[in-house]
N, CA, C and O of each residue as an XYZ file, in Angstrom:
864
protein
N       8.690      7.167     40.642
C       7.889      6.118     40.039
C       8.799      5.173     39.253
O       9.637      5.616     38.468
N       8.626      3.872     39.470
C       9.456      2.897     38.775
C       9.121      2.886     37.285
O       8.049      3.327     36.872
N      10.065      2.371     36.484
C       9.834      2.311     35.041
C       8.650      1.412     34.706
O       7.874      1.701     33.795
N       8.521      0.305     35.463
C       7.418     -0.625     35.206
C       6.072      0.036     35.487
O       5.120     -0.126     34.724
N       6.002      0.785     36.592
C       4.748      1.458     36.949
C       4.432      2.566     35.953
O       3.278      2.754     35.566
N       5.471      3.300     35.539
C       5.267      4.368     34.559
C       4.753      3.801     33.240
O       3.868      4.381     32.611
N       5.314      2.664     32.823
C       4.882      2.030     31.584
C       3.425      1.573     31.690
O       2.652      1.715     30.742
N       3.058      1.024     32.850
C       1.683      0.570     33.052
C       0.705      1.742     33.012
O      -0.386      1.628     32.453
N       1.100      2.867     33.606
C       0.244      4.057     33.594
C       0.085      4.587     32.165
O      -0.990      5.036     31.767
N       1.170      4.526     31.414
C       1.138      4.991     30.018
C       0.174      4.143     29.197
O      -0.623      4.677     28.425
N       0.244      2.821     29.361
C      -0.640      1.914     28.624
C      -2.092      2.151     29.007
O      -2.971      2.174     28.145
N      -2.349      2.332     30.323
C      -3.713      2.550     30.789
C      -4.288      3.849     30.228
O      -5.462      3.910     29.863
N      -3.454      4.885     30.162
C      -3.912      6.167     29.630
C      -4.230      6.048     28.144
O      -5.252      6.558     27.685
N      -3.363      5.380     27.395
C      -3.606      5.184     25.963
C      -4.924      4.455     25.724
O      -5.694      4.815     24.833
N      -5.169      3.439     26.525
C      -6.403      2.667     26.367
C      -7.630      3.532     26.648
O      -8.643      3.429     25.955
N      -7.531      4.384     27.667
C      -8.663      5.241     28.019
C      -8.943      6.239     26.907
O     -10.100      6.480     26.561
N      -7.886      6.820     26.347
C      -8.055      7.776     25.259
C      -8.657      7.093     24.036
O      -9.596      7.610     23.432
N      -8.122      5.938     23.675
C      -8.617      5.236     22.493
C     -10.058      4.788     22.665
O     -10.827      4.764     21.703
N     -10.424      4.431     23.894
C     -11.797      4.024     24.156
C     -12.767      5.159     23.843
O     -13.851      4.920     23.312
N     -12.384      6.388     24.169
C     -13.247      7.531     23.885
C     -13.195      7.922     22.404
O     -14.213      8.294     21.820
N     -12.009      7.836     21.804
C     -11.882      8.227     20.396
C     -12.694      7.319     19.477
O     -13.099      7.735     18.391
N     -12.935      6.075     19.909
C     -13.767      5.167     19.101
C     -15.205      5.680     18.985
O     -15.945      5.256     18.097
N     -15.599      6.584     19.873
C     -16.951      7.134     19.854
C     -17.041      8.378     18.973
O     -18.131      8.899     18.737
N     -15.898      8.850     18.492
C     -15.897     10.043     17.654
C     -16.374      9.689     16.243
O     -16.235      8.539     15.827
N     -16.927     10.642     15.504
C     -17.499     10.351     14.172
C     -16.441     10.130     13.101
O     -15.246     10.296     13.346
N     -16.900      9.750     11.907
C     -15.994      9.496     10.790
C     -15.341     10.791     10.289
O     -14.188     10.767      9.859
N     -16.038     11.886     10.335
C     -15.448     13.196     10.039
C     -15.026     13.823     11.356
O     -15.811     13.816     12.304
N     -13.812     14.367     11.454
C     -13.373     14.963     12.713
C     -14.388     15.991     13.211
O     -14.915     16.760     12.407
N     -14.671     16.024     14.495
C     -15.670     16.960     15.021
C     -15.259     18.407     14.750
O     -14.104     18.784     14.943
N     -16.219     19.205     14.300
C     -15.951     20.606     14.039
C     -15.415     20.893     12.653
O     -15.349     22.055     12.252
N     -15.032     19.868     11.909
C     -14.481     20.061     10.565
C     -15.637     20.063      9.563
O     -16.400     19.101      9.477
N     -15.753     21.153      8.813
C     -16.860     21.282      7.860
C     -16.335     21.083      6.441
O     -15.147     21.292      6.194
N     -17.189     20.686      5.511
C     -16.754     20.517      4.119
C     -16.198     21.826      3.560
O     -16.693     22.907      3.880
N     -15.170     21.719      2.725
C     -14.584     22.903      2.115
C     -14.003     22.533      0.755
O     -13.818     21.356      0.447
N     -13.716     23.557     -0.059
C     -13.132     23.310     -1.365
C     -11.704     22.800     -1.261
O     -11.188     22.228     -2.222
N     -11.050     22.993     -0.112
C      -9.696     22.477      0.075
C      -9.719     20.989      0.386
O      -8.731     20.293      0.148
N     -10.814     20.498      0.907
C     -10.929     19.081      1.258
C     -12.307     18.572      0.838
O     -13.185     18.365      1.677
N     -12.487     18.372     -0.472
C     -13.794     17.968     -1.003
C     -14.024     16.464     -1.035
O     -15.078     16.003     -1.474
N     -13.031     15.692     -0.567
C     -13.151     14.238     -0.624
C     -13.832     13.656      0.596
O     -14.678     14.301      1.214
N     -13.462     12.437      0.938
C     -14.104     11.689      2.018
C     -13.213     11.624      3.248
O     -12.021     11.338      3.139
N     -13.786     11.890      4.421
C     -13.099     11.694      5.700
C     -13.497     10.325      6.266
O     -14.674      9.962      6.247
N     -12.524      9.573      6.765
C     -12.783      8.323      7.467
C     -11.868      8.236      8.679
O     -10.717      8.670      8.639
N     -12.392      7.675      9.745
C     -11.557      7.460     10.933
C     -10.747      6.182     10.728
O     -11.310      5.099     10.571
N      -9.426      6.318     10.730
C      -8.556      5.164     10.540
C      -8.137      4.496     11.838
O      -8.010      3.274     11.909
N      -7.923      5.312     12.864
C      -7.521      4.800     14.166
C      -8.169      5.676     15.226
O      -8.329      6.875     14.995
N      -8.558      5.123     16.402
C      -8.524      3.685     16.663
C      -9.693      2.995     15.971
O     -10.744      3.594     15.745
N      -9.489      1.734     15.643
C     -10.556      0.924     15.090
C     -11.115      0.029     16.182
O     -10.696      0.113     17.336
N     -12.051     -0.818     15.822
C     -12.585     -1.786     16.777
C     -11.473     -2.742     17.183
O     -10.662     -3.159     16.356
N     -11.447     -3.080     18.454
C     -10.371     -3.929     18.973
C     -10.306     -5.263     18.243
O      -9.224     -5.821     18.066
N     -11.467     -5.780     17.814
C     -11.491     -7.080     17.125
C     -11.634     -6.916     15.615
O     -11.949     -7.872     14.907
N     -11.398     -5.684     15.123
C     -11.562     -5.420     13.703
C     -10.314     -5.773     12.913
O      -9.350     -6.309     13.461
N     -10.340     -5.466     11.609
C      -9.214     -5.789     10.740
C      -8.027     -4.869     11.001
O      -8.086     -3.989     11.859
N      -6.961     -5.082     10.258
C      -5.792     -4.213     10.355
C      -6.203     -2.774     10.061
O      -7.127     -2.528      9.285
N      -5.508     -1.828     10.689
C      -5.884     -0.428     10.562
C      -4.804      0.360      9.824
O      -3.658     -0.085      9.767
N      -5.139      1.507      9.266
C      -4.152      2.317      8.546
C      -2.974      2.706      9.443
O      -3.107      2.804     10.663
N      -1.832      2.924      8.813
C      -0.635      3.353      9.538
C       0.179      4.256      8.635
O      -0.106      4.382      7.444
N       1.195      4.882      9.209
C       2.067      5.785      8.477
C       3.465      5.198      8.392
O       3.911      4.502      9.305
N       4.152      5.480      7.295
C       5.510      4.990      7.141
C       6.269      5.864      6.163
O       5.675      6.672      5.448
N       7.585      5.701      6.132
C       8.418      6.387      5.157
C       8.608      5.495      3.932
O       8.585      4.272      4.065
N       8.792      6.060      2.766
C       8.992      5.245      1.561
C      10.174      4.299      1.716
O      11.232      4.691      2.210
N       9.992      3.057      1.293
C      11.071      2.074      1.349
C      11.227      1.377      2.677
O      12.054      0.474      2.805
N      10.443      1.778      3.681
C      10.543      1.156      5.009
C       9.392      0.184      5.208
O       8.229      0.534      5.007
N       9.725     -1.045      5.609
C       8.670     -2.022      5.873
C       8.635     -2.432      7.340
O       7.951     -3.394      7.689
N       9.365     -1.716      8.217
C       9.404     -2.075      9.624
C       8.989     -0.921     10.541
O       8.139     -1.094     11.414
N       9.579      0.235     10.344
C       9.290      1.366     11.212
C       7.973      2.015     10.792
O       7.872      2.610      9.719
N       6.972      1.891     11.655
C       5.654      2.436     11.357
C       5.223      3.389     12.469
O       5.601      3.217     13.628
N       4.440      4.379     12.111
C       3.853      5.291     13.086
C       2.385      4.937     13.239
O       1.633      4.913     12.264
N       1.986      4.663     14.477
C       0.617      4.237     14.775
C       0.003      5.241     15.750
O       0.048      5.016     16.959
N      -0.559      6.326     15.264
C      -1.129      7.338     16.160
C      -2.274      6.771     16.994
O      -2.930      5.808     16.596
N      -2.502      7.379     18.154
C      -3.640      6.956     18.981
C      -4.948      7.205     18.234
O      -5.879      6.402     18.303
N      -5.005      8.311     17.530
C      -6.166      8.620     16.697
C      -5.689      9.117     15.354
O      -4.714      9.865     15.280
N      -6.365      8.711     14.283
C      -5.992      9.206     12.955
C      -7.220      9.242     12.047
O      -7.906      8.236     11.862
N      -7.482     10.426     11.483
C      -8.533     10.598     10.502
C      -7.888     10.870      9.162
O      -6.898     11.597      9.084
N      -8.437     10.296      8.109
C      -7.866     10.444      6.782
C      -8.868     11.107      5.843
O     -10.027     10.700      5.772
N      -8.420     12.117      5.134
C      -9.224     12.740      4.097
C      -8.657     12.296      2.758
O      -7.521     12.632      2.423
N      -9.439     11.541      1.988
C      -8.989     10.971      0.722
C      -9.325     11.899     -0.442
O     -10.433     12.428     -0.537
N      -8.351     12.083     -1.317
C      -8.571     12.849     -2.545
C      -9.761     12.263     -3.306
O      -9.937     11.045     -3.333
N     -10.583     13.126     -3.929
C     -11.712     12.602     -4.704
C     -11.314     12.126     -6.096
O     -12.141     11.568     -6.817
N     -10.052     12.341     -6.484
C      -9.643     12.061     -7.855
C      -8.561     11.000     -7.937
O      -7.560     11.058     -7.222
N      -8.777     10.017     -8.827
C      -7.764      8.989     -9.063
C      -6.604      9.545     -9.881
O      -5.534      8.940     -9.929
N      -6.806     10.683    -10.520
C      -5.757     11.312    -11.320
C      -4.710     11.956    -10.425
O      -3.526     11.979    -10.760
N      -5.148     12.477     -9.293
C      -4.244     13.144     -8.351
C      -4.487     12.577     -6.949
O      -5.072     13.256     -6.105
N      -4.046     11.343     -6.693
C      -4.324     10.699     -5.411
C      -3.441     11.228     -4.287
O      -2.234     11.401     -4.457
N      -4.049     11.477     -3.162
C      -3.329     11.891     -1.957
C      -4.241     11.670     -0.760
O      -5.409     11.311     -0.908
N      -3.692     11.890      0.420
C      -4.491     11.829      1.633
C      -4.011     12.917      2.582
O      -2.811     13.172      2.683
N      -4.938     13.556      3.272
C      -4.618     14.461      4.375
C      -4.853     13.695      5.667
O      -5.760     12.867      5.741
N      -4.051     13.964      6.675
C      -4.256     13.255      7.935
C      -4.391     14.236      9.097
O      -3.710     15.261      9.146
N      -5.267     13.908     10.014
C      -5.411     14.616     11.275
C      -5.223     13.573     12.364
O      -6.041     12.666     12.514
N      -4.144     13.705     13.122
C      -3.788     12.695     14.118
C      -3.978     13.225     15.529
O      -3.903     14.431     15.766
N      -4.222     12.322     16.457
C      -4.294     12.644     17.881
C      -3.318     11.751     18.619
O      -3.317     10.533     18.443
N      -2.483     12.369     19.449
C      -1.498     11.632     20.231
C      -1.633     11.994     21.705
O      -1.553     13.168     22.066
N      -1.835     10.996     22.554
C      -1.877     11.198     23.992
C      -0.455     11.044     24.544
O       0.184     10.013     24.331
N       0.037     12.059     25.245
C       1.423     12.071     25.739
C       1.414     12.039     27.268
O       0.986     12.995     27.915
N       1.887     10.943     27.830
C       1.847     10.765     29.282
C       3.003     11.443     29.998
O       2.982     11.570     31.222
N       4.014     11.880     29.250
C       5.175     12.548     29.840
C       5.745     13.521     28.816
O       5.404     13.465     27.635
N       6.618     14.416     29.280
C       7.239     15.355     28.357
C       8.165     14.625     27.387
O       8.266     15.007     26.221
N       8.841     13.576     27.863
C       9.698     12.804     26.966
C       8.868     12.135     25.883
O       9.281     12.064     24.725
N       7.697     11.645     26.267
C       6.781     11.039     25.309
C       6.330     12.064     24.275
O       6.198     11.744     23.094
N       6.093     13.303     24.722
C       5.716     14.382     23.817
C       6.839     14.664     22.816
O       6.588     14.794     21.618
N       8.069     14.759     23.307
C       9.201     15.042     22.423
C       9.362     13.941     21.378
O       9.648     14.216     20.213
N       9.176     12.704     21.802
C       9.300     11.575     20.872
C       8.221     11.644     19.792
O       8.507     11.472     18.608
N       6.983     11.897     20.208
C       5.878     11.908     19.247
C       5.933     13.128     18.330
O       5.561     13.047     17.160
N       6.399     14.265     18.867
C       6.538     15.442     18.001
C       7.535     15.172     16.877
O       7.347     15.611     15.742
N       8.602     14.439     17.214
C       9.649     14.189     16.222
C       9.133     13.358     15.049
O       9.640     13.477     13.934
N       8.131     12.521     15.293
C       7.597     11.666     14.230
C       6.846     12.462     13.166
O       6.695     12.011     12.031
N       6.377     13.648     13.543
C       5.594     14.455     12.608
C       6.323     15.736     12.215
O       5.727     16.641     11.632
N       7.612     15.809     12.535
C       8.382     16.996     12.180
C       8.519     17.099     10.667
O       8.565     16.075      9.986
N       8.587     18.315     10.125
C       8.787     18.480      8.677
C      10.005     17.704      8.204
O      11.030     17.670      8.885
N       9.893     17.082      7.041
C      10.961     16.220      6.531
C      11.065     16.366      5.018
O      10.105     16.749      4.348
N      12.232     16.058      4.498
C      12.404     16.066      3.045
C      11.859     14.787      2.421
O      11.724     14.702      1.200
N      11.546     13.798      3.245
C      10.968     12.544      2.754
C       9.447     12.629      2.773
O       8.867     13.261      3.657
N       8.817     12.008      1.823
C       7.365     11.993      1.775
C       6.827     10.926      2.729
O       7.240      9.768      2.677
N       5.915     11.328      3.588
C       5.256     10.377      4.471
C       4.140      9.690      3.694
O       3.427     10.319      2.912
N       4.006      8.386      3.925
C       2.975      7.607      3.240
C       1.948      7.091      4.241
O       2.290      6.705      5.359
N       0.692      7.091      3.825
C      -0.375      6.474      4.611
C      -0.770      5.180      3.915
O      -1.044      5.170      2.715
N      -0.797      4.086      4.678
C      -1.103      2.772      4.128
C      -2.422      2.279      4.702
O      -2.578      2.182      5.919
N      -3.372      1.966      3.823
C      -4.675      1.444      4.233
C      -4.752     -0.031      3.824
O      -4.863     -0.324      2.634
N      -4.697     -0.959      4.773
C      -4.735     -2.390      4.445
C      -6.050     -2.792      3.771
O      -7.088     -2.167      3.991
N      -5.993     -3.822      2.964
C      -7.182     -4.302      2.254
C      -8.318     -4.673      3.212
O      -9.456     -4.270      2.970
N      -8.056     -5.436      4.304
C      -9.169     -5.788      5.201
C      -9.892     -4.560      5.748
O     -11.111     -4.581      5.921
N      -9.142     -3.488      6.022
C      -9.756     -2.252      6.527
C     -10.634     -1.623      5.459
O     -11.730     -1.146      5.756
N     -10.166     -1.616      4.225
C     -10.938     -1.032      3.131
C     -12.212     -1.816      2.844
O     -13.232     -1.241      2.465
N     -12.147     -3.132      3.028
C     -13.308     -3.975      2.730
C     -14.321     -4.031      3.869
O     -15.473     -4.415      3.664
N     -13.890     -3.647      5.063
C     -14.763     -3.743      6.237
C     -15.845     -2.661      6.211
O     -15.652     -1.617      5.589
N     -16.988     -2.897      6.883
C     -18.053     -1.886      6.954
C     -17.550     -0.604      7.592
O     -16.697     -0.635      8.479
N     -18.078      0.517      7.140
C     -17.605      1.801      7.628
C     -17.898      1.973      9.111
O     -17.135      2.626      9.822
N     -19.008      1.386      9.586
C     -19.347      1.397     11.009
C     -20.373      0.292     11.265
O     -21.005     -0.205     10.333
N     -20.532     -0.088     12.539
C     -21.366     -1.263     12.862
C     -22.768     -1.236     12.248
O     -23.269     -2.278     11.826
N     -23.404     -0.074     12.191
C     -24.784     -0.014     11.702
C     -24.867      0.337     10.220
O     -25.957      0.534      9.683
N     -23.716      0.415      9.564
C     -23.687      0.737      8.137
C     -22.831     -0.304      7.427
O     -21.609     -0.295      7.579
N     -23.449     -1.214      6.644
C     -22.689     -2.289      5.999
C     -21.855     -1.847      4.801
O     -21.131     -2.653      4.217
N     -21.955     -0.567      4.433
C     -21.199     -0.090      3.272
C     -19.700     -0.265      3.503
O     -19.180      0.252      4.492
N     -18.983     -0.978      2.622
C     -17.534     -1.117      2.800
C     -16.848      0.239      2.615
O     -17.279      1.066      1.811
N     -15.786      0.442      3.367
C     -15.115      1.748      3.334
C     -14.666      2.137      1.932
O     -14.757      3.307      1.562
N     -14.185      1.187      1.153
C     -13.610      1.538     -0.141
C     -14.614      2.223     -1.060
O     -14.231      3.006     -1.929
N     -15.891      1.930     -0.872
C     -16.903      2.561     -1.717
C     -17.056      4.050     -1.414
O     -17.589      4.799     -2.233
N     -16.594      4.477     -0.252
C     -16.663      5.892      0.111
C     -15.429      6.659     -0.332
O     -15.423      7.890     -0.318
N     -14.383      5.938     -0.727
C     -13.159      6.567     -1.222
C     -13.331      6.789     -2.718
O     -13.228      5.847     -3.504
N     -13.592      8.022     -3.109
C     -14.036      8.322     -4.473
C     -13.008      7.964     -5.537
O     -13.380      7.720     -6.685
N     -11.732      7.926     -5.189
C     -10.720      7.601     -6.197
C     -10.722      6.113     -6.558
O     -10.168      5.732     -7.589
N     -11.339      5.268     -5.721
C     -11.393      3.835     -5.984
C     -12.645      3.509     -6.784
O     -13.757      3.826     -6.365
N     -12.464      2.883     -7.921
C     -13.591      2.563     -8.803
C     -13.986      1.092     -8.730
O     -15.044      0.710     -9.229
N     -13.143      0.261     -8.112
C     -13.467     -1.150     -7.962
C     -12.857     -1.680     -6.671
O     -11.966     -1.056     -6.094
N     -13.337     -2.822     -6.226
C     -12.902     -3.393     -4.957
C     -11.386     -3.616     -4.957
O     -10.857     -4.260     -5.863
N     -10.693     -3.094     -3.955
C      -9.228     -3.220     -3.935
C      -8.778     -4.638     -3.603
O      -9.432     -5.357     -2.848
N      -7.646     -5.021     -4.186
C      -7.058     -6.329     -3.923
C      -5.665     -6.185     -3.316
O      -5.018     -7.181     -2.994
N      -5.206     -4.947     -3.160
C      -3.934     -4.689     -2.514
C      -4.043     -3.408     -1.695
O      -4.927     -2.591     -1.953
N      -3.168     -3.217     -0.718
C      -3.266     -2.032      0.139
C      -3.241     -0.743     -0.668
O      -2.591     -0.660     -1.711
N      -3.948      0.248     -0.179
C      -3.961      1.572     -0.788
C      -2.888      2.411     -0.089
O      -3.025      2.741      1.089
N      -1.831      2.751     -0.810
C      -0.729      3.535     -0.263
C      -0.709      4.897     -0.933
O      -0.578      4.996     -2.153
N      -0.842      5.953     -0.124
C      -0.993      7.293     -0.664
C       0.008      8.266     -0.040
O       0.322      8.145      1.145
N       0.514      9.228     -0.817
C       1.356     10.272     -0.240
C       0.513     11.193      0.636
O      -0.631     11.505      0.306
N       1.089     11.621      1.752
C       0.391     12.522      2.663
C       0.607     13.957      2.204
O       1.738     14.441      2.164
N      -0.477     14.628      1.860
C      -0.390     16.010      1.400
C      -0.303     16.997      2.561
O       0.493     17.936      2.530
N      -1.126     16.777      3.584
C      -1.221     17.729      4.696
C      -1.291     16.967      6.012
O      -1.978     15.951      6.118
N      -0.572     17.470      7.016
C      -0.533     16.833      8.335
C      -0.965     17.844      9.387
O      -0.473     18.972      9.404
N      -1.869     17.452     10.256
C      -2.234     18.226     11.445
C      -2.242     17.237     12.610
O      -2.745     16.121     12.483
N      -1.685     17.651     13.737
C      -1.574     16.748     14.886
C      -2.052     17.450     16.153
O      -1.645     18.575     16.438
N      -2.910     16.785     16.902
C      -3.381     17.266     18.201
C      -2.706     16.429     19.282
O      -2.846     15.206     19.309
N      -1.978     17.091     20.168
C      -1.303     16.412     21.264
C      -2.088     16.648     22.560
O      -2.389     17.788     22.914
N      -2.412     15.562     23.256
C      -3.058     15.653     24.554
C      -2.009     15.557     25.655
O      -1.218     14.614     25.682
N      -2.000     16.534     26.567
C      -1.002     16.581     27.632
C      -1.677     16.574     28.999
O      -2.770     17.115     29.170
N      -1.016     15.958     29.961
C      -1.491     16.048     31.335
C      -1.516     17.514     31.748
O      -0.728     18.318     31.249
N      -2.414     17.858     32.652
C      -2.656     19.269     32.970
C      -1.392     20.027     33.338
O      -1.190     21.149     32.872
N      -0.539     19.437     34.166
C       0.666     20.160     34.593
C       1.623     20.375     33.421
O       2.319     21.388     33.362
N       1.654     19.432     32.501
C       2.500     19.586     31.321
C       1.875     20.598     30.346
O       2.572     21.415     29.745
N       0.569     20.524     30.209
C      -0.123     21.425     29.288
C       0.053     22.880     29.709
O       0.375     23.732     28.882
N      -0.156     23.166     30.991
C      -0.047     24.545     31.476
C       1.353     25.096     31.257
O       1.516     26.226     30.797
N       2.363     24.297     31.587
C       3.736     24.754     31.415
C       4.098     24.937     29.951
O       4.777     25.896     29.585
N       3.642     24.012     29.117
C       3.947     24.092     27.681
C       3.260     25.302     27.057
O       3.858     26.014     26.251
N       2.005     25.531     27.431
C       1.257     26.653     26.861
C       1.859     27.995     27.260
O       1.794     28.960     26.499
N       2.446     28.056     28.458
C       3.044     29.316     28.919
C       4.384     29.604     28.255
O       4.710     30.763     27.996
N       5.167     28.557     27.975
C       6.563     28.796     27.606
C       6.967     28.371     26.202
O       8.057     28.722     25.753
N       6.122     27.624     25.496
C       6.523     27.069     24.206
C       5.666     27.625     23.068
O       4.559     28.118     23.287
N       6.196     27.535     21.865
C       5.468     27.943     20.665
C       5.239     26.706     19.803
O       6.179     25.966     19.512
N       4.012     26.487     19.401
C       3.685     25.312     18.586
C       4.083     25.543     17.133
O       4.082     26.678     16.655
N       4.418     24.475     16.441
C       4.643     24.539     15.000
C       3.287     24.676     14.308
O       2.260     24.345     14.899
N       3.271     25.158     13.069
C       1.985     25.410     12.395
C       1.070     24.188     12.301
O      -0.151     24.338     12.252
N       1.641     22.988     12.274
C       0.792     21.797     12.127
C       0.395     21.203     13.477
O      -0.285     20.178     13.522
N       0.810     21.833     14.578
C       0.592     21.269     15.916
C      -0.526     21.991     16.664
O      -0.692     23.206     16.554
N      -1.285     21.206     17.427
C      -2.339     21.731     18.285
C      -2.268     20.967     19.606
O      -1.861     19.806     19.632
N      -2.667     21.623     20.709
C      -2.507     21.015     22.028
C      -3.790     21.162     22.838
O      -4.498     22.164     22.737
N      -4.073     20.142     23.642
C      -5.243     20.181     24.515
C      -4.932     19.426     25.798
O      -4.053     18.564     25.801
N      -5.640     19.729     26.901
C      -5.483     18.951     28.119
C      -5.956     17.513     27.897
O      -6.882     17.272     27.123
N      -5.320     16.565     28.577
C      -5.673     15.162     28.406
C      -7.139     14.902     28.737
O      -7.770     14.031     28.138
N      -7.679     15.660     29.693
C      -9.071     15.456     30.094
C     -10.039     15.664     28.921
O     -11.129     15.091     28.899
N      -9.632     16.483     27.954
C     -10.502     16.718     26.798
C     -10.610     15.478     25.916
O     -11.592     15.302     25.196
N      -9.578     14.611     25.980
C      -9.585     13.393     25.170
C     -10.216     12.213     25.913
O     -10.738     11.291     25.286
N     -10.169     12.242     27.232
C     -10.722     11.131     28.008
C     -12.167     11.391     28.429
O     -12.820     10.507     28.984
N     -12.668     12.597     28.169
C     -14.030     12.938     28.575
C     -15.064     12.173     27.754
O     -14.882     11.946     26.558
N     -16.137     11.784     28.409
C     -17.254     11.159     27.711
C     -17.882     12.198     26.779
O     -18.153     13.325     27.193
N     -18.112     11.813     25.520
C     -18.668     12.722     24.512
C     -17.777     13.951     24.308
O     -18.268     15.053     24.062
N     -16.460     13.747     24.415
C     -15.533     14.855     24.255
C     -15.622     15.510     22.890
O     -15.298     16.688     22.746
N     -16.061     14.751     21.876
C     -16.171     15.318     20.526
C     -17.301     16.328     20.404
O     -17.405     17.025     19.395
N     -18.159     16.413     21.437
C     -19.242     17.383     21.411
C     -18.869     18.674     22.139
O     -19.634     19.638     22.108
N     -17.719     18.707     22.786
C     -17.258     19.885     23.517
C     -17.042     21.033     22.523
O     -16.297     20.860     21.558
N     -17.670     22.200     22.728
C     -17.503     23.320     21.794
C     -16.048     23.747     21.622
O     -15.636     24.107     20.520
N     -15.265     23.712     22.707
C     -13.860     24.097     22.604
C     -13.075     23.108     21.748
O     -12.220     23.504     20.957
N     -13.370     21.823     21.911
C     -12.702     20.809     21.109
C     -13.091     20.960     19.639
O     -12.229     20.885     18.763
N     -14.346     21.167     19.366
C     -14.813     21.323     17.988
C     -14.195     22.567     17.347
O     -13.835     22.553     16.170
N     -14.077     23.640     18.129
C     -13.485     24.861     17.589
C     -12.015     24.642     17.253
O     -11.540     25.105     16.216
N     -11.292     23.939     18.122
C      -9.878     23.679     17.853
C      -9.716     22.779     16.635
O      -8.860     23.037     15.789
N     -10.521     21.733     16.534
C     -10.414     20.817     15.410
C     -10.767     21.519     14.097
O     -10.223     21.175     13.048
N     -11.657     22.480     14.148
C     -12.007     23.210     12.926
C     -10.831     24.032     12.428
O     -10.749     24.339     11.239
N      -9.910     24.394     13.335
C      -8.712     25.141     12.935
C      -7.613     24.215     12.437
O      -6.660     24.664     11.801
N      -7.741     22.930     12.722
C      -6.704     21.958     12.346
C      -7.005     21.352     10.987
O      -7.049     20.131     10.840
N      -7.212     22.207      9.995
C      -7.570     21.732      8.659
C      -6.781     22.490      7.598
O      -6.176     23.525      7.878
N      -6.797     21.967      6.392
C      -6.053     22.571      5.292
C      -6.629     23.906      4.857
O      -5.955     24.669      4.165
N      -7.868     24.206      5.251
C      -8.494     25.464      4.839
C      -8.270     26.579      5.868
O      -8.557     27.741      5.580
N      -7.764     26.247      7.057
C      -7.689     27.207      8.149
C      -6.651     28.306      7.928
O      -6.684     29.325      8.618
N      -5.733     28.119      6.983
C      -4.676     29.097      6.770
C      -5.058     30.183      5.771
O      -4.256     31.070      5.479
N      -6.270     30.118      5.251
C      -6.678     31.062      4.208
C      -7.755     32.021      4.748
O      -8.661     31.626      5.481
N      -7.615     33.283      4.358
C      -8.598     34.292      4.764
C      -9.974     33.947      4.212
O     -10.985     34.017      4.910
N      -9.980     33.574      2.941
C     -11.224     33.106      2.311
C     -10.850     32.137      1.190
O      -9.753     32.203      0.635
N     -11.757     31.259      0.877
C     -11.508     30.285     -0.184
C     -12.305     30.666     -1.430
O     -13.412     31.192     -1.318
N     -11.750     30.405     -2.618
C     -12.458     30.747     -3.850
C     -13.679     29.852     -4.049
O     -14.397     29.998     -5.038
């Protein structure tokens, strides 16, 4: 396959995945409220194609290199005294090289990853049928923001979607890192994929509370 054709297939796959992820709810499917995450969940990416700027990830001091996951849900701290955000990302990987590249972006690091929420995104309605601006659902914000909300990322969980042949081989021979989860690409491109019991069960494990036997 030529590089041009491979690139076109990659773009088409990303678009198909994002088209379905736009139908997913504001709280990740299968994720239930817990004492470890008592704040607000909002879907940051993908947003509406004609909507405002969307949240992104970056390293401190960098204004150029940004990470733009195919899907990203943000859990905002309920307290302005201790502000942070947890992120649950979804990445569609069209090739093994693409998987290696995307895994490296979320590898453990000594640098703090930052999540940036642009002002237009915060001011926009949470969803088409709900005019409530997003910022009003972020409990740490007490007044309308006039500058981007930049928060340290406390917890990272990432779901990687792989083509079936890559998924089968990876599942047989590789070990995932604690923050990594994997699913066949068909689970992300399926209509109403967020209602799939297997998907909901996996997403329920991709949370900050999943590592504890019981919570106080």
